[in-house]
C-alpha positions as protocol buffer text, in pm:
chain_id: "A"
residue {
  index: 1
  type: UNK
  ca { x: -2600 y: -7742 z: 1790 }
}
residue {
  index: 2
  type: UNK
  ca { x: -2378 y: -7487 z: 1665 }
}
residue {
  index: 3
  type: UNK
  ca { x: -2241 y: -7304 z: 1290 }
}
residue {
  index: 4
  type: UNK
  ca { x: -1986 y: -7418 z: 1102 }
}
residue {
  index: 5
  type: UNK
  ca { x: -1821 y: -7467 z: 750 }
}
residue {
  index: 6
  type: UNK
  ca { x: -1758 y: -7788 z: 647 }
}
residue {
  index: 7
  type: UNK
  ca { x: -1838 y: -8114 z: 419 }
}
residue {
  index: 8
  type: UNK
  ca { x: -2114 y: -8395 z: 433 }
}
residue {
  index: 9
  type: UNK
  ca { x: -2166 y: -8686 z: 209 }
}
residue {
  index: 10
  type: UNK
  ca { x: -2549 y: -8669 z: 102 }
}
residue {
  index: 11
  type: UNK
  ca { x: -2783 y: -8950 z: 41 }
}
residue {
  index: 12
  type: UNK
  ca { x: -2693 y: -8955 z: -317 }
}
residue {
  index: 13
  type: UNK
  ca { x: -2277 y: -8982 z: -270 }
}
residue {
  index: 14
  type: UNK
  ca { x: -2181 y: -8678 z: -299 }
}
residue {
  index: 15
  type: UNK
  ca { x: -1993 y: -8438 z: -111 }
}
residue {
  index: 16
  type: UNK
  ca { x: -2186 y: -8108 z: -29 }
}
residue {
  index: 17
  type: UNK
  ca { x: -2065 y: -7820 z: 166 }
}
residue {
  index: 18
  type: UNK
  ca { x: -2275 y: -7723 z: 515 }
}
residue {
  index: 19
  type: UNK
  ca { x: -2278 y: -7377 z: 394 }
}
residue {
  index: 20
  type: UNK
  ca { x: -2483 y: -7411 z: 68 }
}
residue {
  index: 21
  type: UNK
  ca { x: -2643 y: -7760 z: 83 }
}
residue {
  index: 22
  type: UNK
  ca { x: -2886 y: -7667 z: -194 }
}
residue {
  index: 23
  type: UNK
  ca { x: -3202 y: -7822 z: -299 }
}
residue {
  index: 24
  type: UNK
  ca { x: -3365 y: -7511 z: -38 }
}
residue {
  index: 25
  type: UNK
  ca { x: -3203 y: -7690 z: 287 }
}
residue {
  index: 26
  type: UNK
  ca { x: -2985 y: -7598 z: 543 }
}
residue {
  index: 27
  type: UNK
  ca { x: -2760 y: -7756 z: 779 }
}
residue {
  index: 28
  type: UNK
  ca { x: -2734 y: -7765 z: 1124 }
}
residue {
  index: 29
  type: UNK
  ca { x: -2399 y: -7875 z: 1290 }
}
residue {
  index: 30
  type: UNK
  ca { x: -2288 y: -8051 z: 1591 }
}
residue {
  index: 31
  type: UNK
  ca { x: -1919 y: -8017 z: 1629 }
}
residue {
  index: 32
  type: UNK
  ca { x: -1820 y: -8242 z: 1906 }
}
residue {
  index: 33
  type: UNK
  ca { x: -2019 y: -8520 z: 1793 }
}
residue {
  index: 34
  type: UNK
  ca { x: -1943 y: -8455 z: 1391 }
}
residue {
  index: 35
  type: UNK
  ca { x: -2312 y: -8462 z: 1318 }
}
residue {
  index: 36
  type: UNK
  ca { x: -2505 y: -8256 z: 1022 }
}
residue {
  index: 37
  type: UNK
  ca { x: -2856 y: -8257 z: 1053 }
}
residue {
  index: 38
  type: UNK
  ca { x: -2999 y: -8143 z: 725 }
}
residue {
  index: 39
  type: UNK
  ca { x: -3323 y: -7934 z: 711 }
}
residue {
  index: 40
  type: UNK
  ca { x: -3563 y: -7840 z: 493 }
}
residue {
  index: 41
  type: UNK
  ca { x: -3728 y: -7534 z: 500 }
}
residue {
  index: 42
  type: UNK
  ca { x: -4020 y: -7603 z: 781 }
}
residue {
  index: 43
  type: UNK
  ca { x: -3723 y: -7715 z: 1005 }
}
residue {
  index: 44
  type: UNK
  ca { x: -3834 y: -8098 z: 912 }
}
residue {
  index: 45
  type: UNK
  ca { x: -3481 y: -8340 z: 923 }
}
residue {
  index: 46
  type: UNK
  ca { x: -3437 y: -8467 z: 585 }
}
residue {
  index: 47
  type: UNK
  ca { x: -3088 y: -8619 z: 640 }
}
residue {
  index: 48
  type: UNK
  ca { x: -2835 y: -8729 z: 874 }
}
residue {
  index: 49
  type: UNK
  ca { x: -2460 y: -8729 z: 796 }
}
residue {
  index: 50
  type: UNK
  ca { x: -2096 y: -8702 z: 954 }
}
residue {
  index: 51
  type: UNK
  ca { x: -1953 y: -8371 z: 966 }
}
residue {
  index: 52
  type: UNK
  ca { x: -1604 y: -8322 z: 774 }
}
residue {
  index: 53
  type: UNK
  ca { x: -1420 y: -7999 z: 851 }
}
residue {
  index: 54
  type: UNK
  ca { x: -1196 y: -8044 z: 521 }
}
residue {
  index: 55
  type: UNK
  ca { x: -1204 y: -8229 z: 195 }
}
residue {
  index: 56
  type: UNK
  ca { x: -898 y: -8357 z: 296 }
}
residue {
  index: 57
  type: UNK
  ca { x: -1109 y: -8527 z: 560 }
}
residue {
  index: 58
  type: UNK
  ca { x: -1339 y: -8723 z: 374 }
}
residue {
  index: 59
  type: UNK
  ca { x: -1067 y: -8860 z: 165 }
}
residue {
  index: 60
  type: UNK
  ca { x: -864 y: -8925 z: 487 }
}
residue {
  index: 61
  type: UNK
  ca { x: -1229 y: -9133 z: 554 }
}
residue {
  index: 62
  type: UNK
  ca { x: -1168 y: -9336 z: 254 }
}
residue {
  index: 63
  type: UNK
  ca { x: -1459 y: -9166 z: 96 }
}
residue {
  index: 64
  type: UNK
  ca { x: -1459 y: -9066 z: -262 }
}
residue {
  index: 65
  type: UNK
  ca { x: -1759 y: -8900 z: -318 }
}
residue {
  index: 66
  type: UNK
  ca { x: -1725 y: -8606 z: -595 }
}
residue {
  index: 67
  type: UNK
  ca { x: -1806 y: -8215 z: -441 }
}
residue {
  index: 68
  type: UNK
  ca { x: -2118 y: -8048 z: -622 }
}
residue {
  index: 69
  type: UNK
  ca { x: -2205 y: -7719 z: -560 }
}
residue {
  index: 70
  type: UNK
  ca { x: -2596 y: -7628 z: -391 }
}
residue {
  index: 71
  type: UNK
  ca { x: -2749 y: -7620 z: -759 }
}
residue {
  index: 72
  type: UNK
  ca { x: -2692 y: -7978 z: -799 }
}
residue {
  index: 73
  type: UNK
  ca { x: -3002 y: -8160 z: -728 }
}
residue {
  index: 74
  type: UNK
  ca { x: -3072 y: -8371 z: -422 }
}
residue {
  index: 75
  type: UNK
  ca { x: -3227 y: -8662 z: -622 }
}
residue {
  index: 76
  type: UNK
  ca { x: -3313 y: -8786 z: -972 }
}
residue {
  index: 77
  type: UNK
  ca { x: -3671 y: -8646 z: -1150 }
}
residue {
  index: 78
  type: UNK
  ca { x: -3802 y: -9009 z: -1129 }
}
residue {
  index: 79
  type: UNK
  ca { x: -3794 y: -8939 z: -776 }
}
residue {
  index: 80
  type: UNK
  ca { x: -3971 y: -8669 z: -746 }
}
residue {
  index: 81
  type: UNK
  ca { x: -3658 y: -8487 z: -618 }
}
């Protein structure tokens, strides 16, 4: 897998940057497959998503997901996140 800047949609329906996914997570990207693996600090896979190079590509796919920063929580407190 290779590194690149882009975007993906998280499990809460938010668009996030692969450069700053938040939650202490990091992204491993497979460009030919358009795949994002979101990994915990220990390297465990916590989320899989489609890779989008630009926000325009997200919109072109018909996805209406707000862009959030890395400090935006991945889940709700009642979910333990």
